[in-house]
C-alpha positions as CSV (number, residue, x, y, z in Angstrom):
1,M,56.7,-111.9,67.1
2,S,59.9,-109.9,67.1
3,H,57.8,-107.6,64.1
4,V,55.1,-107.1,66.8
5,I,57.8,-106.2,69.7
6,G,59.3,-103.6,66.9
7,V,56.0,-102.2,66.4
8,V,55.1,-101.6,70.4
9,N,58.4,-100.1,70.7
10,Q,58.2,-97.7,67.7
11,K,56.5,-94.3,68.7
12,G,52.6,-94.5,68.2
13,G,53.4,-98.5,68.0
14,V,50.8,-99.4,70.6
15,G,48.2,-97.5,68.7
16,K,49.3,-98.8,65.2
17,L,49.0,-102.2,66.7
18,I,45.4,-101.7,68.0
19,M,43.9,-100.5,65.4
20,N,45.7,-103.4,63.1
21,V,44.6,-106.5,65.4
22,P,41.3,-106.7,65.1
23,E,40.7,-108.6,68.6
24,L,42.0,-105.3,70.2
25,R,40.5,-102.6,68.1
26,A,37.4,-104.6,69.2
27,A,38.4,-104.2,72.8
28,Y,39.3,-100.8,72.5
29,L,36.0,-100.0,70.8
30,N,34.4,-101.8,73.7
31,S,36.3,-99.6,76.2
32,L,35.2,-96.6,74.3
33,A,31.5,-97.3,74.6
34,D,32.3,-98.1,78.2
35,G,34.1,-94.5,78.4
36,I,30.9,-93.2,77.2
37,Q,28.7,-94.6,79.7
38,M,30.8,-93.8,82.7
39,I,31.0,-90.0,81.7
40,A,27.0,-90.3,81.0
41,Q,26.7,-91.4,84.4
42,A,29.1,-88.7,85.8
43,G,27.3,-86.0,83.9
44,A,23.9,-87.2,84.9
45,N,24.7,-87.4,88.7
46,R,25.9,-83.4,88.1
47,V,22.8,-82.3,87.0
48,Q,20.7,-84.5,88.5
49,R,19.2,-86.2,85.3
50,D,19.2,-89.8,83.7
51,S,22.1,-90.9,82.1
52,S,20.1,-92.4,79.3
53,D,18.9,-88.7,78.6
54,M,20.0,-87.8,75.0
55,A,21.5,-84.7,75.9
56,I,23.8,-86.3,78.4
57,Q,24.4,-89.2,76.1
58,A,25.4,-86.9,73.3
59,L,27.6,-85.0,75.4
60,A,29.2,-88.0,76.8
61,G,29.9,-89.3,73.3
62,A,31.1,-86.0,72.0
63,L,33.7,-86.0,74.8
64,V,35.0,-89.5,73.9
65,G,34.9,-88.5,70.2
66,I,37.5,-85.5,70.9
67,G,39.7,-88.0,72.9
68,L,39.5,-90.4,69.8
69,S,40.4,-88.0,67.2
70,I,43.0,-86.6,69.0
71,S,44.5,-90.2,69.5
72,S,44.1,-90.5,65.8
73,L,46.0,-87.6,65.0
74,W,48.6,-88.8,67.6
75,M,49.1,-92.1,66.3
76,A,49.8,-90.4,62.4
77,N,52.2,-87.7,64.5
78,P,53.8,-89.3,67.3
79,N,55.8,-85.8,67.8
80,L,52.1,-84.5,68.7
81,D,51.9,-83.2,71.9
82,F,48.7,-85.5,72.9
83,M,47.6,-83.3,76.3
84,T,48.2,-79.9,74.7
85,S,46.3,-81.0,71.5
86,L,43.3,-82.8,73.9
87,D,43.2,-79.2,75.8
88,E,43.2,-77.3,72.5
89,A,40.0,-79.8,71.2
90,F,38.5,-78.7,74.7
91,N,38.5,-75.2,74.4
92,F,37.2,-75.4,70.5
93,V,34.1,-77.2,71.7
94,E,34.1,-74.9,74.8
95,S,34.3,-71.8,72.3
96,G,31.2,-72.8,70.5
97,F,32.8,-74.7,67.4
98,P,34.2,-71.4,65.6
99,L,35.2,-72.5,61.8
């Protein structure tokens, strides 16, 4: 138990714990799926479309995916400014993914 507390107290420790405990990882993935549906419903309401519309689902999934990718970067580098990185990622999408 002291090992778990030590991991949680480290920068990024909670993320590492979630990714390394199967039950926590499953719960996290379920919460991502729920988040996609919440974003899809909000987006669908905004543009007066059905939340099951493929374009609505794709947009919602992309937004959650961006959050997930930035979270992964942050877990690997806890000194990363999470909110700035998230903002930069959304700006990258908004500008059309210029590579």
